[in-house]
C-alpha positions in Angstrom: -7.2 -4.0 -13.5 -9.9 -6.5 -14.2 -13.7 -6.7 -14.6 -15.7 -9.6 -13.2 -18.6 -11.2 -15.0 -21.0 -8.8 -13.3 -19.2 -5.7 -14.6 -17.5 -4.9 -11.3 -14.0 -3.3 -11.6 -11.0 -4.3 -9.5 -7.5 -3.0 -9.4 -4.1 -3.6 -8.0 -0.5 -2.4 -8.6 1.5 0.7 -8.2 -0.9 3.6 -7.6 1.8 6.3 -8.1 0.2 9.5 -9.4 -3.3 8.2 -8.7 -3.3 6.1 -11.9 -5.3 3.3 -10.4 -8.3 5.4 -9.7 -8.6 4.8 -5.9 -8.1 8.5 -5.1 -4.6 8.0 -3.6 -1.1 7.0 -4.7 -0.9 3.8 -2.6 0.6 0.6 -3.9 -2.0 -2.2 -3.7 -0.6 -5.8 -3.6 -3.9 -7.5 -3.7 -7.1 -7.2 -5.8 -9.3 -4.3 -4.5 -12.7 -3.2 -5.8 -13.0 0.4 -7.1 -15.8 1.9 -5.2 -16.3 4.8 -7.7 -17.8 2.2 -10.1 -20.1 0.5 -7.6 -23.3 1.8 -9.4 -21.9 1.3 -12.9 -21.4 -1.8 -15.0 -17.9 -1.7 -16.4 -17.6 -3.0 -20.0 -13.9 -2.5 -20.8 -10.7 -1.3 -19.2 -7.3 -0.4 -20.6 -4.1 0.5 -18.7 -0.8 2.1 -19.4 2.3 3.0 -17.4 0.6 6.1 -15.9 -3.2 5.8 -16.7 -6.3 3.7 -16.6 -9.3 4.2 -18.9 -12.7 2.6 -18.2 -15.7 2.3 -20.3 -18.8 1.8 -18.2 -22.6 2.0 -18.4 -24.2 4.5 -16.1 -27.8 3.9 -15.0 -30.1 6.8 -14.0 -33.7 6.9 -12.9 -35.4 9.6 -14.9 -38.7 11.2 -13.9 -40.1 14.4 -15.6 -37.0 16.4 -16.0 -35.2 15.2 -12.8 -32.8 12.4 -12.3 -32.5 10.3 -9.2 -30.6 12.9 -7.2 -33.3 15.6 -8.0 -31.1 17.6 -10.3 -32.5 18.8 -13.7 -31.6 17.0 -16.8 -32.3 17.4 -20.5 -32.1 14.4 -22.8 -31.1 14.6 -26.4 -34.7 13.9 -27.4 -35.9 16.9 -25.3 -33.3 19.1 -27.0 -34.4 17.9 -30.5 -38.1 18.7 -29.7 -37.1 22.3 -28.7 -35.3 22.8 -32.0 -38.4 21.9 -34.1 
């Protein structure tokens, strides 16, 4: 696994058990982008024999209680105001 200077995540290797994060168990012999992280900026990645862990920033457009896909959300700030 590697992260380029723009925060895009790439992987290669033995995908046994889905540990590479591509959604399958295929072996990848060349560097491939992980499409799940296309809209996220990856900050760090760590790998083991049977796992991969990624820290990434997630960006959302927020507008009056709805996020970019139209679903409701509640920020921590909104919850704090309700508690007062």
